[in-house]
C-alpha positions as CSV (number, residue, x, y, z in Angstrom):
1,M,-54.0,20.8,16.2
2,M,-51.6,20.0,13.4
3,E,-48.6,21.5,15.4
4,S,-49.2,19.2,18.4
5,S,-49.4,16.0,16.3
6,N,-45.9,16.7,15.0
7,G,-44.3,17.4,18.4
8,W,-43.1,13.8,18.7
9,L,-41.2,14.2,15.4
10,T,-39.3,17.2,16.7
11,T,-38.4,15.4,19.9
12,L,-37.3,12.3,18.0
13,T,-35.1,14.4,15.7
14,D,-33.5,16.2,18.7
15,L,-32.8,12.8,20.4
16,A,-31.2,11.5,17.2
17,I,-28.9,14.6,16.9
18,I,-27.9,14.2,20.6
19,L,-27.1,10.6,20.1
20,F,-25.0,11.4,17.0
21,M,-23.1,14.1,18.8
22,V,-22.4,11.8,21.9
23,T,-21.2,9.0,19.6
24,A,-19.0,11.3,17.5
25,A,-17.4,12.8,20.7
26,D,-16.7,9.3,22.0
27,L,-15.2,8.1,18.8
28,S,-12.9,11.1,18.6
29,H,-11.2,9.9,21.8
30,A,-11.1,6.2,21.0
31,E,-7.8,4.5,20.1
32,M,-7.5,3.0,16.7
33,P,-6.9,-0.7,16.7
34,A,-3.4,-1.8,15.8
35,A,-3.1,-3.2,12.3
36,H,-2.3,-6.9,12.2
37,E,1.2,-7.2,10.9
38,D,1.8,-10.4,8.9
39,S,5.0,-9.7,7.0
40,A,4.5,-12.7,4.7
41,S,1.3,-11.3,3.3
42,Q,2.2,-7.5,3.3
43,I,3.0,-5.9,0.0
44,V,4.6,-2.5,0.0
45,T,2.3,-0.5,-2.2
46,S,-0.2,2.3,-2.0
47,D,-2.8,0.5,-4.0
48,Q,-4.0,-3.0,-4.8
49,P,-1.8,-5.0,-7.2
50,M,-3.3,-5.3,-10.7
51,A,-1.1,-8.3,-11.7
52,I,1.2,-10.6,-9.7
53,F,4.1,-12.7,-10.9
54,R,6.0,-15.3,-8.9
55,P,9.0,-16.9,-10.5
56,Q,8.8,-20.7,-10.7
57,T,11.1,-23.3,-12.1
58,G,9.7,-24.3,-15.5
59,G,7.2,-21.4,-15.4
60,A,7.0,-18.3,-17.5
61,S,9.9,-15.9,-17.4
62,L,9.5,-12.3,-16.2
63,P,9.9,-10.9,-19.7
64,D,7.2,-13.2,-21.1
65,W,4.9,-12.3,-18.3
66,L,5.5,-8.6,-18.8
67,E,4.8,-9.0,-22.5
68,G,1.3,-10.2,-21.7
69,Q,0.5,-7.3,-19.4
70,Q,-1.5,-4.3,-20.4
71,E,0.4,-1.1,-21.3
72,D,-0.4,1.7,-19.0
73,A,2.1,4.4,-18.0
74,R,0.5,4.7,-14.6
75,L,1.3,1.1,-13.6
76,R,4.4,0.8,-11.6
77,L,6.4,-2.5,-11.5
78,T,7.7,-3.5,-8.1
79,I,10.0,-6.5,-7.3
80,L,9.7,-7.5,-3.6
81,V,12.3,-9.9,-2.4
82,R,12.3,-11.3,1.2
83,Y,15.1,-13.4,2.7
84,D,15.7,-15.4,5.8
85,A,18.8,-15.0,8.0
86,Q,21.0,-17.1,5.6
87,G,19.6,-16.0,2.2
88,R,20.6,-12.3,2.0
89,Q,23.1,-12.5,-0.9
90,A,21.0,-14.9,-2.9
91,A,18.0,-12.6,-2.5
92,V,20.0,-9.5,-3.6
93,D,21.3,-11.4,-6.7
94,S,17.8,-12.7,-7.5
95,G,16.3,-9.2,-7.2
96,L,19.0,-7.6,-9.3
97,L,18.6,-10.3,-12.0
98,L,14.8,-9.7,-12.2
99,A,15.3,-5.9,-12.2
100,R,17.7,-6.2,-15.2
101,Q,15.2,-8.5,-17.0
102,A,12.4,-6.0,-16.4
103,E,14.5,-3.1,-17.6
104,A,15.6,-5.0,-20.7
105,A,11.9,-5.6,-21.4
106,G,11.3,-1.9,-21.3
107,K,9.7,-1.8,-17.8
108,P,12.0,-0.4,-15.2
109,A,11.1,-1.7,-11.7
110,R,11.3,-0.6,-8.1
111,L,13.3,-3.2,-6.2
112,I,12.6,-3.8,-2.5
113,I,14.8,-6.2,-0.6
114,E,13.9,-6.9,3.0
115,E,14.5,-9.5,5.7
116,G,11.6,-11.8,6.5
117,E,10.8,-15.1,8.0
118,Q,11.3,-17.0,4.7
119,N,12.7,-16.6,1.2
120,D,10.0,-15.1,-1.1
121,V,10.0,-13.3,-4.4
122,V,7.0,-11.5,-5.8
123,V,6.7,-9.1,-8.8
124,F,3.6,-7.0,-9.1
125,Q,2.1,-4.1,-11.0
126,A,0.0,-1.5,-9.3
127,Y,-1.3,2.0,-9.8
128,D,1.2,3.2,-7.3
129,T,2.3,6.7,-6.4
130,D,5.6,8.0,-7.7
131,P,8.3,7.2,-5.2
132,Q,9.7,10.7,-5.3
133,T,6.3,12.2,-4.5
134,M,5.8,9.6,-1.7
135,A,9.2,10.4,-0.2
136,R,8.5,14.2,-0.4
137,N,5.2,13.6,1.4
138,L,6.9,11.6,4.1
139,L,9.2,14.6,4.8
140,I,6.3,16.9,5.5
141,N,5.4,17.1,9.1
142,N,2.1,17.9,10.7
143,H,2.6,21.7,10.3
144,G,3.2,21.5,6.6
145,T,6.9,22.2,6.7
146,T,9.7,19.9,5.7
147,Q,12.4,18.8,8.0
148,E,14.8,20.9,6.0
149,D,12.7,24.1,6.7
150,G,13.0,23.6,10.4
151,P,10.2,24.1,13.1
């Protein structure tokens, strides 16, 4: 009599497994939604920024801001400069100036300069992957070989 009273439990378990398998099979064929691309809010990094600096007239200088940041060898400093159609040279000059200031303060920076809808400068620190490691990983195709190794 005990076996028959637990029969509904076995049936319910079987139905749950079937539902899981059908759902998993359906999801494996589903298309991933496209990421919303808002270039003004995107930051090129592999992790969330731990600290953000935006240069402002009358505000703190980059070296002063860096002095107040925590010391951690894993933190990577990135300077991201965006420019509109007319502001390319000014953006390059601004980015190079900030990069020299960061290096003089003992914190070499990665400098990214890209065209955008408006002029914008942001400096941030993040627990970011090493650029050489990231570049090496980008060279590896789906079969685990680099483009240099061939197919």
